[in-house]
Backbone as a ProteinNet text record, in pm:
[ID]
protein_1_A
[PRIMARY]
MSTSPVESADQGRLTESEYRERLRELPPSAKLVAKVLEGDAPLSQGGLAEESLLPDRTVRYALNRLEDEELVDSRYSFKDARKQVYFLTV
[TERTIARY]
-6192	-6119	-6146.1	-6207.7	-6230.6	-6123.3	-6119.2	-6047.7	-6100.3	-6033.9	-6113.3	-6097.1	-6196.6	-6222.1	-6069.2	-5993.7	-5850.7	-5714.2	-5771.1	-5670.6	-5718.8	-5835.8	-5912.1	-5867.3	-5872.4	-5820.4	-5701.5	-5649.3	-5506.2	-5454.4	-5533.5	-5481.4	-5485.6	-5597.1	-5589.2	-5480.9	-5393.5	-5296.5	-5158.1	-5079	-4973.4	-4856.7	-4737.4	-4620.1	-4569.2	-4413.6	-4360.8	-4260.5	-4231	-4179.7	-4286.4	-4403.4	-4491.6	-4546	-4541.4	-4515.9	-4433.8	-4307.3	-4185.7	-4185.2	-4219.2	-4249.6	-4362.5	-4468	-4518.2	-4520	-4407.5	-4408.8	-4321	-4189.3	-4073.9	-4126.9	-4226.5	-4262.3	-4326.3	-4365.6	-4457	-4361	-4376.9	-4342.5	-4298.8	-4158.2	-4097.3	-4188.5	-4290.9	-4363.1	-4490.1	-4534.8	-4552.8	-4479.3	-4416.7	-4288.1	-4298.8	-4231.2	-4229.4	-4372.3	-4482.3	-4619.7	-4622.2	-4635.4	-4604.2	-4500.7	-4355.5	-4294.3	-4332	-4428.9	-4467.8	-4561	-4634.8	-4742.5	-4714.7	-4597.3	-4539.1	-4516.9	-4455.9	-4432.5	-4552.3	-4646.5	-4747.2	-4862.7	-4905.4	-5069.2	-5177.6	-5281.9	-5345.6	-5329.5	-5327.9	-5310.8	-5457.9	-5442.1	-5525.8	-5431.8	-5495	-5429.8	-5366.6	-5388.5	-5313.2	-5191.4	-5276.6	-5147.9	-5052.6	-5094.2	-4936	-4865.8	-4937.8	-4881.5	-4778.3	-4814.1	-4727.5	-4659.1	-4615.1	-4502.4	-4413.2	-4492.7	-4408.8	-4342.8	-4424.8	-4355.1	-4388.2	-4439.6	-4543.1	-4644.4	-4670.1	-4777.6	-4928.8	-5011.8	-5149.8	-5185.7	-5137	-5199.3	-5046.5	-4974.9	-4918	-4906.8	-4977.1	-5020.7	-5156.6	-5214.3	-5334.1	-5297.5	-5257.5	-5196.1	-5120.8	-5018.7	-4950.1	-5057.9	-5142.5	-5262.1	-5336.2	-5361.3	-5439.4	-5377.1	-5213.6	-5157.5	-5126	-5127.1	-5101.1	-5223.6	-5360.3	-5478.1	-5503.6	-5464.7	-5436.2	-5357.7	-5247.4	-5176.8	-5232.1	-5346.7	-5392	-5309.2	-5220.2	-5158.5	-5192.5	-5267	-5302.7	-5481.6	-5523.6	-5666	-5728.7	-5845.5	-5898.6	-6045.3	-6061.3	-6180	-6179	-6327.8	-6390.2	-6291.3	-6216.4	-6186.9	-6262.3	-6219.9	-6346.7	-6316.8	-6198.6	-6205.9	-6306	-6298.9	-6345.9	-6433.4	-6515.6	-6596.7	-6651.5	-6565.7	-6516.4	-6415.6	-6362.9	-6216.3	-6191.9	-6107.8	-6049.6	-5926.9	-5858.9	-5731.4	-5700.8	-5584.2	-5516.3	-5405	-5414.8	-5317.2	-5269.3	-5138.7	-5110.4	-5194.3	-5228	-5264.7	-5204.9	-5043.4	-4985.9	-4969.3
-3561.6	-3504.2	-3605.6	-3510.7	-3587.2	-3533	-3634.3	-3595.5	-3539.7	-3491.4	-3427.3	-3561.8	-3556.7	-3614.5	-3655.1	-3563.6	-3572	-3641.3	-3606.6	-3685.9	-3871.1	-3881.7	-4018.5	-4039.1	-4031.3	-4114.7	-4172.6	-4049.9	-4074.3	-4184	-4222.8	-4318.2	-4425.4	-4460.8	-4568.6	-4596.6	-4508.6	-4514.3	-4615.5	-4642.2	-4714.7	-4605.8	-4613.6	-4554.9	-4611.9	-4574.9	-4670.6	-4735.5	-4729.8	-4862.5	-4979.2	-4948	-5067.2	-5111.7	-5042.1	-5099.7	-5220.8	-5161.8	-5202.5	-5338.6	-5325.5	-5463.3	-5563.1	-5521.4	-5621.7	-5692	-5564.1	-5638.3	-5734.2	-5727	-5825.6	-5949.1	-5973.9	-6127.8	-6213.4	-6151.3	-6186.9	-6214.1	-6325.6	-6388.8	-6262.3	-6338.1	-6252.5	-6199.6	-6284	-6220.6	-6082.9	-6117.5	-6013.4	-5860.8	-5877.2	-5765.4	-5683.1	-5799.4	-5751.1	-5657.9	-5732.7	-5655.3	-5488	-5517.1	-5383.1	-5309.4	-5301.5	-5207.9	-5185.4	-5282.2	-5208.8	-5143.9	-5147	-5030.1	-4912	-4909.7	-4801.5	-4714.7	-4794.8	-4639.3	-4627.9	-4718.3	-4724.2	-4760.7	-4714.2	-4725.2	-4675.7	-4664.4	-4805.1	-4909.1	-5032.9	-5129.1	-5223.5	-5297.2	-5406.5	-5553.3	-5644.9	-5746.9	-5803.5	-5798.9	-5778.4	-5707.5	-5554.5	-5445.9	-5512.2	-5538.8	-5584.2	-5717	-5798.7	-5926.7	-5890.5	-5794.5	-5722.6	-5659.6	-5574.9	-5518.2	-5601.6	-5652.9	-5758.3	-5878.8	-5908.5	-5989.1	-6163	-6168.6	-6291.5	-6331.4	-6456.9	-6523.6	-6441.6	-6458.2	-6420.7	-6502.4	-6626	-6693.9	-6612.7	-6616.9	-6588.6	-6438.5	-6303.8	-6231	-6183.2	-6274.8	-6327.4	-6371.7	-6455.5	-6470.1	-6396.8	-6296.4	-6200	-6072.7	-6064	-5997.9	-6018.3	-6188.7	-6172.5	-6196.5	-6187.8	-6207.7	-6012.7	-5948.7	-5788.9	-5760.1	-5776.5	-5746.8	-5822.5	-5958.1	-6031	-5884.8	-5880.4	-5762.9	-5610.5	-5598.7	-5464.4	-5356.3	-5391.4	-5293.8	-5276.7	-5319.2	-5304.3	-5308.4	-5211.7	-5185.6	-5191.2	-5220.4	-5232.9	-5126.4	-5108.7	-5034.3	-5015	-5030.7	-5050.5	-4964.9	-4991	-4905.4	-4843.3	-4685.9	-4567.5	-4569.9	-4664.5	-4670.2	-4820.5	-4902	-5039.3	-5095.7	-5084.8	-5076	-5272.8	-5356.2	-5488.2	-5524.4	-5408.1	-5479.9	-5410.9	-5440.7	-5384.3	-5328.4	-5230.7	-5180.4	-5178.3	-5173.7	-5218.2	-5130.3	-5084.9	-4951.5	-4977.3	-4952.5	-4922.2	-4854.6	-4894.1	-4841.8	-4713.7	-4761.6	-4655.3	-4505.6
4570.7	4381.7	4360.2	4253.2	4122.4	4033	3906.4	3818.8	3687.5	3626.4	3481.2	3394.1	3276.3	3183.5	3073.1	3104	3019.1	3097.2	3248.7	3357	3337	3328.6	3365	3240.1	3107.7	2986.8	2949.7	3056.9	3042.8	3100.7	3217.8	3315.7	3253.9	3128	3091.5	2993.9	2960.6	2881.1	2958.6	2876.5	2938.4	2880.8	3005	2983.5	2920	2884.6	2764	2833.1	2977.9	2997.4	3045.7	3074.5	3087.1	2939.7	2852.6	2682.9	2631.4	2709.7	2653.9	2735.3	2863.8	2944.5	2919.4	2859.7	2807.8	2690.6	2600.7	2472.9	2490.4	2554.2	2604.2	2615.4	2691.7	2665.9	2582	2511.7	2379.7	2255.8	2143.5	2078.8	1972.8	1896.5	1780.9	1699.4	1650.2	1568.2	1614.2	1762.4	1772.1	1827.5	1874.4	1847.3	1691.8	1604.2	1460	1444.5	1461.9	1387.7	1478	1630.1	1703.8	1627.6	1591.8	1555	1414.9	1305.6	1218.5	1213.2	1323.8	1378.6	1441.8	1453.8	1484.6	1445.9	1279.3	1180.6	1138.2	1054.6	973.3	1006.3	1134.5	1158.4	1140.2	1112	1121.2	974.8	1001.7	900.8	938.9	789.1	814.4	840.5	871.6	887.5	731.9	620.6	459.1	468.3	526.6	528.2	631	711	827.3	788.6	685.4	627	513.5	430.9	339.9	402.2	459.4	531.2	651.6	739	790.9	739	575.9	506.1	595.1	700.8	792.4	728	697.5	681.5	754	714.9	713.1	900.6	910.4	1009.2	1105.5	1106.5	1191	1258	1143.7	1172.1	1283.7	1248.7	1319.9	1499.9	1488.4	1580.3	1723.9	1649.9	1683	1743.9	1678.8	1676.4	1767.5	1783.4	1944.4	2037.9	2064.6	2152.3	2186.5	2083.5	2103.5	2217.8	2112.4	2228.2	2351.8	2362.8	2468.6	2597	2548.8	2633.1	2634.6	2554.9	2542.8	2500.5	2400.9	2358.8	2221.4	2132.3	2013	2033.2	1924.4	1951.2	1784	1792.3	1622	1609.6	1459.8	1468.7	1308.2	1218.2	1147	1007.9	937.1	804.2	762.4	733.4	678.3	510.9	472.6	372.3	288.4	370	388.9	506.3	523.2	639.7	653.5	548.8	578.4	639.7	665.6	714.9	862.1	936.1	1047	991.1	1080.2	1070.5	1262.6	1248.5	1422.2	1413.6	1484.2	1581.9	1731.7	1774.6	1888.1	1984.9	2117.4	2215.5	2314.9	2281.6	2324.1	2289.5
[MASK]
++++++++++++++++++++++++++++++++++++++++++++++++++++++++++++++++++++++++++++++++++++++++++

């Protein structure tokens, strides 16, 4: 029995409980960045630093940790192709 493309696309997404469990193990900076992205995604690294009041270096570290856990993804900005914007994968 095969699955439809919609069903297979949904299989890659995390449930709310899986998302929270992965986030629980991360440092506070990553949790704050994820919280900011919940309300204002997509944002650039600079936008995340501005919204979270964290230093650029800390935001970069938090994004790396979130990407390692596959909680955040990025794409090039439509407004400025030199920048990447980040968004939650859930």
